[in-house]
C-alpha positions as CSV (number, residue, x, y, z in Angstrom):
1,M,-29.3,8.3,22.4
2,S,-31.2,6.1,20.1
3,D,-34.5,7.9,20.0
4,L,-33.1,10.6,17.4
5,S,-35.2,11.4,14.9
6,P,-33.8,11.4,11.1
7,I,-34.2,15.5,11.4
8,D,-32.4,15.4,14.3
9,L,-29.8,13.3,12.9
10,Q,-29.3,15.3,9.9
11,I,-29.2,18.7,11.7
12,M,-26.1,17.2,13.7
13,W,-24.5,16.2,10.1
14,A,-24.7,19.5,8.9
15,R,-23.5,20.5,12.0
16,L,-20.5,18.5,12.0
17,I,-19.4,19.7,8.5
18,A,-19.3,23.0,9.8
19,V,-17.1,22.1,12.8
20,V,-14.7,20.6,10.2
21,E,-14.8,23.7,8.2
22,E,-13.8,26.0,11.2
23,Q,-11.0,23.3,11.9
24,A,-9.8,23.7,8.2
25,Q,-10.3,27.5,8.3
26,T,-7.9,27.8,11.9
27,L,-5.2,25.9,9.7
28,L,-5.8,28.3,6.4
29,R,-5.6,31.4,8.8
30,T,-2.5,30.4,10.8
31,A,-0.4,28.6,8.2
32,F,2.8,29.7,7.5
33,S,3.4,28.3,4.6
34,P,1.9,30.2,1.5
35,I,0.9,27.0,-0.6
36,V,-1.4,26.4,2.5
37,R,-2.3,29.8,3.4
38,E,-2.9,31.4,0.2
39,C,-3.9,27.9,-1.7
40,G,-5.3,25.5,0.4
41,D,-3.2,22.7,0.2
42,L,-4.2,21.4,3.1
43,S,-7.2,18.9,4.6
44,A,-9.1,18.7,8.0
45,G,-11.5,15.8,9.2
46,V,-13.1,14.1,12.0
47,F,-13.1,10.7,13.0
48,D,-14.8,7.9,15.2
49,L,-13.0,5.8,17.5
50,D,-12.4,3.3,15.2
51,G,-11.0,5.8,12.5
52,R,-13.9,5.6,10.2
53,M,-14.2,9.7,8.7
54,L,-17.6,11.1,9.4
55,A,-16.9,14.2,7.9
56,Q,-14.3,16.4,5.9
57,A,-13.9,19.9,5.2
58,V,-15.0,21.8,2.0
59,T,-11.4,23.5,2.1
60,G,-8.9,20.7,1.0
61,T,-7.6,18.7,-1.8
62,P,-8.9,15.7,-2.4
63,G,-5.0,14.0,-2.7
64,H,-4.8,15.2,1.2
65,V,-8.2,14.7,2.4
66,N,-8.9,11.1,1.2
67,S,-5.4,9.4,1.7
68,M,-5.5,11.1,5.2
69,A,-8.9,8.9,5.5
70,E,-6.9,5.9,5.8
71,S,-3.7,7.0,7.9
72,V,-6.0,7.8,10.9
73,K,-6.4,4.2,11.0
74,Y,-2.7,3.5,11.1
75,F,-2.2,5.9,14.2
76,I,-5.0,4.1,16.5
77,E,-2.9,1.1,15.6
78,R,0.2,2.4,17.3
79,F,-1.5,4.3,19.6
80,P,-4.8,2.7,20.6
81,V,-7.4,4.5,21.6
82,E,-7.8,3.2,25.4
83,T,-4.1,4.3,25.5
84,M,-4.7,7.9,24.6
85,S,-5.1,11.2,27.1
86,P,-6.4,14.6,26.7
87,G,-3.5,16.8,25.5
88,D,-2.2,13.9,23.2
89,I,-1.0,14.5,19.9
90,Y,0.4,12.6,17.0
91,I,2.2,13.3,14.2
92,T,3.5,11.3,11.0
93,N,4.4,12.5,7.3
94,D,5.1,8.5,6.3
95,P,4.3,8.6,2.6
96,W,2.9,5.3,2.7
97,M,0.6,5.4,5.7
98,G,-0.1,9.1,5.4
99,T,-0.8,11.4,2.1
100,G,2.1,10.3,0.0
101,H,5.2,12.3,0.2
102,L,7.4,13.7,3.1
103,N,6.3,17.6,2.5
104,D,3.0,16.5,4.2
105,F,2.7,16.7,7.9
106,V,-0.5,14.8,9.2
107,L,-1.1,15.4,13.2
108,T,-4.2,13.2,15.0
109,T,-5.7,14.4,18.4
110,P,-8.1,12.9,20.3
111,C,-11.2,14.7,21.6
112,F,-12.6,14.0,24.8
113,L,-15.5,15.1,26.5
114,G,-14.6,14.9,30.3
115,D,-12.7,11.9,30.4
116,K,-14.5,9.8,27.8
117,P,-12.3,9.7,24.5
118,V,-15.3,10.5,21.6
119,A,-13.6,10.9,18.4
120,L,-10.2,11.9,16.7
121,F,-9.5,15.0,14.8
122,S,-6.9,14.9,11.7
123,C,-5.4,17.5,9.6
124,T,-2.7,17.6,6.9
125,S,-0.5,20.7,5.4
126,H,2.2,20.8,2.8
127,L,5.3,22.3,4.7
128,M,7.6,24.0,2.0
129,D,10.9,22.5,2.9
130,I,11.8,19.2,4.9
131,G,15.5,19.1,4.2
132,G,16.9,16.8,2.0
133,I,17.4,17.4,-1.6
134,G,14.4,19.7,-1.6
135,F,10.8,19.3,-3.4
136,G,11.4,17.8,-6.6
137,P,11.8,14.7,-8.7
138,D,15.5,14.1,-8.8
139,A,15.9,12.0,-5.4
140,T,16.6,8.2,-6.2
141,D,14.7,6.9,-2.6
142,V,12.6,8.3,-0.3
143,F,15.9,9.0,2.4
144,M,17.0,11.6,-0.1
145,E,13.8,13.5,-0.1
146,G,13.9,14.7,3.3
147,L,13.1,14.4,7.0
148,Y,11.0,11.1,7.7
149,I,8.9,10.9,10.5
150,P,7.4,7.8,11.8
151,F,4.5,7.3,14.2
152,L,5.3,9.9,17.2
153,K,3.8,11.8,19.8
154,L,4.0,15.4,19.6
155,A,2.3,16.2,22.4
156,D,2.0,14.0,25.6
157,G,-0.9,15.3,28.1
158,G,-0.3,18.5,26.8
159,V,3.5,18.7,26.9
160,L,5.2,19.4,23.9
161,N,8.0,16.8,22.5
162,E,10.5,19.6,22.2
163,T,13.2,16.9,21.3
164,L,10.9,16.1,18.2
165,M,10.7,19.8,17.4
166,A,14.5,20.6,17.6
167,M,14.6,17.9,15.3
168,I,12.3,19.5,12.9
169,R,13.8,22.7,13.3
170,A,17.3,21.1,12.4
171,N,16.4,19.6,9.2
172,T,15.0,22.4,7.1
173,R,16.1,25.6,5.2
174,L,12.9,27.0,6.6
175,P,13.0,26.4,10.2
176,V,10.6,29.3,11.3
177,D,8.0,28.6,8.6
178,T,8.4,24.5,9.2
179,E,7.8,24.9,13.2
180,G,4.9,27.6,13.0
181,D,3.5,25.4,10.7
182,V,3.4,22.3,12.7
183,Y,1.8,24.5,15.6
184,S,-0.8,25.7,13.1
185,L,-1.9,22.0,12.6
186,A,-1.9,21.5,16.4
187,A,-3.9,24.3,16.5
188,C,-6.3,23.2,13.9
189,N,-7.3,20.2,15.6
190,D,-7.8,21.7,19.1
191,V,-10.6,23.8,17.4
192,G,-12.1,21.0,16.0
193,C,-11.9,19.3,19.7
194,K,-13.2,22.3,21.3
195,R,-16.0,22.7,18.6
196,L,-17.0,19.4,18.6
197,A,-17.5,19.2,22.5
198,E,-20.0,22.5,22.3
199,M,-22.4,20.5,19.9
200,M,-22.2,17.5,21.6
201,G,-23.2,19.3,24.7
202,E,-25.6,21.1,22.9
203,F,-27.8,18.3,21.2
204,G,-26.9,16.2,24.5
205,L,-25.0,13.7,22.6
206,E,-22.6,11.3,24.9
207,S,-20.8,9.8,22.0
208,L,-21.1,9.7,18.4
209,D,-22.0,6.1,17.2
210,V,-25.8,6.9,16.5
211,L,-24.9,10.0,14.4
212,A,-21.5,7.8,12.9
213,D,-23.9,5.1,11.9
214,H,-26.6,7.1,10.3
215,I,-24.0,9.3,8.3
216,L,-22.0,6.3,7.0
217,T,-25.2,4.1,6.3
218,R,-27.1,7.0,4.5
219,S,-23.4,8.1,2.3
220,R,-23.1,4.3,1.5
221,E,-26.9,4.3,0.5
222,A,-26.6,7.2,-2.0
223,V,-23.8,6.6,-4.0
224,L,-24.8,2.5,-4.8
225,A,-28.1,4.4,-5.5
226,E,-26.1,6.2,-8.2
227,V,-24.0,3.2,-9.0
228,A,-27.0,1.7,-9.8
229,R,-28.1,4.1,-12.5
230,L,-24.9,3.2,-14.5
231,P,-24.5,0.4,-16.7
232,Q,-22.7,-2.7,-15.5
233,G,-19.6,-4.0,-17.2
234,S,-15.4,-3.2,-17.4
235,W,-14.2,-0.6,-19.7
236,S,-10.2,-0.3,-20.2
237,S,-8.1,3.2,-21.0
238,E,-4.6,3.7,-21.0
239,M,-2.6,7.5,-21.5
240,V,1.1,8.0,-21.8
241,V,2.4,10.6,-19.9
242,D,6.0,12.4,-20.2
243,G,7.4,10.6,-17.1
244,Y,10.8,11.4,-16.1
245,D,13.5,10.1,-18.6
246,A,11.0,7.9,-20.3
247,P,7.3,7.9,-21.3
248,V,5.0,6.3,-18.6
249,R,1.9,4.6,-19.2
250,L,-1.1,4.5,-17.2
251,A,-3.8,2.1,-17.6
252,C,-6.9,1.2,-16.1
253,T,-10.1,-1.4,-15.9
254,V,-13.0,0.2,-14.6
255,T,-15.6,-2.4,-13.5
256,V,-19.0,-1.5,-12.5
257,S,-21.2,-3.9,-10.1
258,E,-24.5,-3.9,-8.0
259,T,-21.7,-3.6,-5.1
260,G,-19.8,-0.4,-6.6
261,I,-17.5,0.2,-8.9
262,H,-13.5,-1.2,-9.0
263,V,-10.6,0.4,-10.6
264,D,-7.9,-1.8,-11.3
265,F,-4.3,-0.2,-12.4
266,D,-3.0,-3.7,-14.3
267,G,-1.0,-2.8,-17.2
268,T,0.5,0.0,-15.8
269,S,4.4,1.1,-16.1
270,P,6.9,0.0,-13.0
271,Q,8.0,2.4,-10.5
272,S,10.8,4.9,-11.7
273,P,14.1,5.3,-10.4
274,R,13.0,9.1,-9.8
275,G,10.6,11.0,-7.6
276,I,7.4,10.6,-9.4
277,N,6.1,7.0,-8.4
278,V,3.1,7.2,-6.0
279,P,2.0,4.9,-3.2
280,L,-1.0,3.6,-3.1
281,S,-2.6,5.9,-0.9
282,Y,-2.5,8.8,-3.2
283,T,-3.2,6.3,-5.9
284,T,-6.6,5.6,-4.2
285,A,-7.4,8.7,-3.6
286,Y,-7.6,10.6,-6.7
287,T,-8.8,7.6,-8.3
288,V,-12.1,7.6,-6.3
289,F,-12.3,11.4,-6.4
290,G,-12.4,11.4,-10.1
291,L,-15.0,8.3,-10.1
292,G,-16.9,10.5,-7.2
293,C,-16.9,13.4,-9.5
294,V,-18.9,11.4,-12.5
295,V,-21.0,9.2,-9.9
296,A,-21.3,10.9,-6.5
297,S,-20.7,14.6,-7.0
298,G,-23.5,15.5,-4.6
299,V,-22.8,13.3,-1.6
300,P,-20.4,14.3,0.8
301,N,-17.2,12.5,1.4
302,N,-16.5,10.1,4.3
303,A,-15.8,6.6,5.1
304,G,-19.6,5.5,3.9
305,S,-19.5,7.2,0.5
306,L,-15.9,6.2,-0.4
307,G,-16.6,2.2,0.7
308,P,-18.3,1.4,-2.5
309,L,-15.3,3.0,-4.4
310,T,-12.6,1.0,-4.5
311,V,-8.5,0.8,-6.1
312,S,-5.7,-1.6,-6.7
313,A,-2.6,-1.3,-8.5
314,P,0.3,-4.1,-8.9
315,E,2.8,-4.0,-6.1
316,G,5.9,-2.3,-7.8
317,S,4.2,-0.3,-10.1
318,I,4.2,3.3,-10.5
319,L,1.0,3.8,-8.9
320,N,1.7,1.2,-6.0
321,A,5.7,2.0,-5.4
322,I,7.5,0.4,-2.5
323,K,9.1,1.7,0.2
324,P,12.2,3.3,-0.1
325,A,11.1,4.4,-3.6
326,P,11.2,8.4,-4.5
327,V,8.1,9.8,-4.3
328,A,8.1,13.3,-3.9
329,S,6.6,14.5,-7.0
330,R,3.8,11.7,-6.6
331,H,1.3,14.1,-7.8
332,V,2.9,14.9,-11.3
333,T,1.7,11.3,-11.8
334,G,-1.2,10.7,-9.2
335,Q,-3.3,14.0,-10.4
336,M,-3.5,12.0,-13.8
337,L,-5.5,9.6,-12.8
338,P,-9.0,10.8,-12.9
339,D,-8.0,11.3,-16.8
340,V,-7.4,7.7,-17.3
341,V,-10.4,6.6,-15.3
342,F,-12.8,8.8,-17.6
343,G,-11.3,7.2,-20.7
344,A,-12.8,4.2,-19.2
345,L,-16.0,5.9,-18.4
346,R,-16.6,7.8,-21.1
347,Q,-17.1,4.6,-23.4
348,A,-20.3,3.8,-20.8
349,V,-21.4,7.1,-20.1
350,P,-20.1,9.6,-22.4
351,D,-22.4,12.2,-21.6
352,K,-20.8,12.1,-18.0
353,V,-17.3,13.2,-18.3
354,P,-14.8,15.9,-19.8
355,A,-11.8,15.8,-22.0
356,E,-8.3,15.2,-20.7
357,G,-6.8,18.4,-19.2
358,T,-3.2,19.7,-17.8
359,S,-4.1,17.8,-14.4
360,C,-1.0,17.7,-12.8
361,L,0.1,21.2,-11.2
362,W,2.3,23.5,-12.7
363,N,4.3,24.8,-9.8
364,L,7.2,26.9,-10.0
365,N,9.3,25.5,-7.1
366,V,12.0,28.1,-6.5
367,R,14.6,28.1,-4.3
368,G,17.6,30.4,-3.6
369,V,19.7,32.9,-1.7
370,A,18.2,36.0,-0.3
371,A,19.1,38.2,2.7
372,A,19.4,36.5,5.8
373,E,16.2,37.4,7.5
374,G,13.9,35.9,10.6
375,G,16.1,32.7,10.9
376,N,15.1,30.8,7.5
377,Y,18.2,29.9,5.0
378,G,17.5,31.5,1.6
379,F,13.9,31.3,-0.1
380,T,11.8,28.3,-0.9
381,M,8.3,28.6,-2.2
382,A,6.3,26.7,-4.3
383,V,4.3,29.7,-6.6
384,T,1.0,27.1,-7.6
385,S,-0.5,27.4,-11.1
386,N,-2.1,25.6,-13.9
387,G,-3.1,25.2,-17.5
388,G,-6.7,24.4,-19.0
389,T,-9.2,21.5,-18.1
390,G,-10.7,19.3,-20.4
391,A,-13.7,20.7,-22.2
392,R,-16.8,19.6,-20.6
393,P,-20.2,18.0,-22.3
394,G,-22.0,21.1,-23.2
395,K,-19.3,23.4,-21.7
396,D,-15.9,24.7,-22.2
397,G,-12.9,23.6,-20.0
398,L,-11.9,26.1,-17.4
399,S,-8.9,28.3,-18.0
400,A,-5.7,28.3,-15.8
401,T,-7.6,26.2,-13.3
402,A,-6.2,23.0,-11.1
403,Y,-8.3,20.1,-11.6
404,P,-8.2,17.5,-9.9
405,S,-6.3,19.1,-7.1
406,G,-8.4,22.2,-6.7
407,V,-5.9,24.3,-5.0
408,K,-6.0,28.0,-5.7
409,G,-3.1,30.1,-7.7
410,T,-0.7,31.5,-5.5
411,P,-1.5,35.5,-6.2
412,V,1.8,37.2,-7.5
413,E,1.8,40.1,-5.0
414,I,2.6,36.9,-2.5
415,A,5.2,35.1,-4.5
416,E,6.8,38.6,-4.7
417,A,7.0,39.9,-1.2
418,V,8.1,36.3,0.0
419,T,10.8,35.8,-2.7
420,P,13.5,37.8,-4.4
421,L,11.5,37.4,-7.9
422,V,9.6,39.9,-9.9
423,F,6.8,38.4,-12.5
424,W,7.1,40.1,-15.8
425,A,4.0,37.9,-17.2
426,K,1.3,36.0,-16.2
427,E,-1.9,35.9,-18.5
428,F,-3.7,33.7,-20.7
429,R,-2.2,31.8,-23.2
430,E,-4.0,32.5,-26.0
431,G,-5.3,29.6,-28.3
432,S,-3.9,26.5,-26.3
433,G,-7.4,25.0,-25.4
434,G,-7.9,22.3,-28.1
435,A,-10.6,23.3,-30.2
436,G,-14.2,21.7,-30.5
437,R,-17.7,21.7,-30.0
438,D,-17.0,22.5,-26.6
439,R,-13.2,23.9,-26.1
440,G,-10.7,23.1,-23.8
441,G,-9.4,25.7,-21.1
442,L,-6.6,27.6,-21.5
443,G,-3.4,27.8,-20.3
444,Q,-0.9,30.7,-18.9
445,R,2.2,32.0,-19.7
446,I,4.1,33.4,-17.6
447,E,7.5,35.1,-17.2
448,V,10.0,35.5,-14.0
449,E,13.3,37.0,-12.9
450,S,15.3,37.6,-9.9
451,R,15.3,40.9,-9.1
452,I,18.8,40.5,-6.9
453,G,21.1,39.7,-9.9
454,Q,21.5,36.4,-8.0
455,P,20.4,32.9,-9.8
456,F,17.5,30.8,-8.4
457,E,16.7,27.3,-9.0
458,L,13.9,25.9,-10.4
459,L,12.9,22.2,-9.2
460,A,10.7,21.5,-12.2
461,A,8.0,18.7,-11.9
462,Y,6.1,19.1,-15.1
463,D,4.0,16.9,-17.8
464,R,2.2,17.2,-20.6
465,I,5.4,18.8,-22.8
466,E,5.7,15.8,-24.8
467,H,2.2,14.4,-24.4
468,P,-0.5,17.0,-24.5
469,A,-4.0,16.4,-23.4
470,R,-6.3,14.7,-25.2
471,G,-9.7,15.6,-27.5
472,A,-12.5,13.6,-27.1
473,E,-15.2,12.8,-29.7
474,G,-13.2,14.4,-32.8
475,G,-12.3,17.7,-30.2
476,G,-8.4,19.0,-30.8
477,D,-6.0,18.5,-28.3
478,G,-4.7,21.2,-26.1
479,A,-1.2,22.7,-26.4
480,P,1.8,21.0,-25.1
481,G,3.2,23.2,-22.5
482,Y,6.8,24.3,-22.0
483,V,9.5,25.5,-19.5
484,G,12.7,27.3,-20.7
485,L,14.4,31.1,-21.0
486,A,13.4,33.9,-22.6
487,S,16.5,33.7,-24.4
488,G,15.6,30.4,-26.2
489,A,17.1,27.9,-24.0
490,A,14.5,24.9,-23.6
491,F,14.6,23.3,-19.8
492,R,13.7,20.0,-19.3
493,G,10.4,19.4,-18.2
494,K,11.5,17.5,-14.4
495,G,14.3,18.0,-12.1
496,F,16.8,20.9,-10.9
497,Q,17.8,23.6,-13.1
498,M,19.3,27.0,-12.7
499,V,17.8,30.2,-13.9
500,P,21.2,32.6,-14.5
501,P,20.8,36.1,-13.3
502,G,19.6,38.8,-15.8
503,E,17.8,35.6,-17.4
504,R,14.0,35.5,-17.5
505,L,12.3,32.6,-16.9
506,V,9.5,31.2,-19.4
507,V,7.0,28.8,-18.3
508,L,3.8,27.8,-21.0
509,T,1.1,25.8,-18.8
510,P,-0.7,23.1,-21.2
511,G,-4.1,23.6,-22.1
512,G,-7.2,21.0,-22.2
513,G,-8.4,19.1,-25.0
514,G,-11.8,19.9,-26.6
515,I,-14.9,17.9,-27.0
516,G,-16.8,17.3,-30.5
517,P,-15.5,18.4,-33.7
518,V,-15.0,22.2,-33.8
519,E,-17.2,22.7,-37.3
520,D,-20.4,22.2,-34.9
521,R,-19.4,25.1,-32.5
522,D,-21.7,27.4,-31.9
523,P,-20.7,30.6,-34.1
524,A,-21.8,32.5,-31.0
525,R,-19.4,31.5,-28.8
526,V,-17.0,31.6,-31.9
527,A,-17.7,35.0,-31.4
528,A,-17.3,35.5,-27.8
529,D,-13.8,33.8,-28.1
530,L,-12.5,36.2,-30.8
531,E,-13.5,39.4,-28.5
532,A,-12.2,38.0,-25.3
533,G,-8.5,37.0,-27.1
534,L,-9.1,33.9,-26.1
535,V,-8.1,32.4,-29.5
536,P,-6.7,33.8,-32.4
537,A,-8.5,34.7,-35.5
538,E,-6.9,31.9,-37.6
539,G,-7.6,29.2,-34.7
540,A,-11.0,30.1,-33.8
541,T,-12.1,27.4,-36.0
542,Q,-9.2,25.0,-35.7
543,A,-7.2,23.3,-32.6
544,G,-5.0,25.0,-30.2
545,E,-1.7,26.1,-31.7
């Protein structure tokens, strides 16, 4: 149909976004892994037959969505659209062609209207255990990190690949959860296909071609219009983070031109021998998300809006790691990239960017023995948590908030139900936000202990311990993070470590940086901080701890 009015097309576009949101909500409601069903560590979207993302669900994380946006093209290369049949489902967890590490399964399902393919639905979720050394940074190559699934058919014409499912079940400590998560992903795409067919029938559409062109053209134009408001030129910045056993330098040059924004990470450290490396797809995902937050926060995410935002990084650098580099904890590096980009953009548009924050997730990746129950082997869980975000121009940073990942914190009640652990404390870390005219967000103080008298492992993947979030324009730095035992022994920020029975694990997540001199802070805001117990009396007018 070529006679659709702009109003018709806008209504259909909104409806398409509702379709993919229902797709994501299906995954959220049916997932077995708590990190998905409680915290939203997932993505869902619809693509045209050329592999261009038309709409993504609001529910989801940038690292999944923006890297999944590229992975569908690899599925089409391996399984051309003309060879697809109703009931086919495709699967991979290839870090370089998926979402950056083996723990994320990507499923893609063709959607048919009658016997004609009209679209592709794709989704991703994080699975807690896929074998190997486990979800931590200690491996020295990707093959140590777990089961590696190339591009395969999970279902052929509606018939499940039982051999593949048996291989998946046999290579995980959580076979029940892992199998359930795969079915959840498949169901999520099925719902998307069903709702799209209903929508197309309702509007009398035989294809999505006209709607796709409208979505992508309008989105691209909207982003370019926002880019045109920025000064043109190039700005550079760099940031040092803790790394695994040596500091890592993250450097970028941001170039704004009439055709878009390009970020080049030349000057960044070489790839690491441990699993904190980042495939380029994940580097791109979080970089363009950071750009989008500043430039096009009101434009829906799709291939059109992402097109003017481009990224490059030297091959073999930590931000463009080459297979078989270990990448399990790619988030601990990759989620820092919006802060690096903001450092450059601050020189061009200082009123639009925040100070540095904790940025990388401070998950409690815990593993241990437990009573045999339901077919799993012990327990493995990522208890999601975070520190403070950086102050924003005119606003304080957000406390205990996962930016840029966007995942929610795991409720203590869920963690205690799923694991034999007890949480003795989970509270704001007073004074941890960097002081300033606008204060950085606060981190958390968490204390955990085994309640069955058994040790448990911490698969640590933390940063901002040696290099805390920096303040901007005279604002104070955020407090550094800390992990150790209540008895006084400090843990390393990265790597597998054992918490002995009877000991409490203590985690202090970092604070975000402040903006502007603290002397310029409104006295009413100082009083409110004091009344809420967010800062100590002696720290109300000075930097955090």
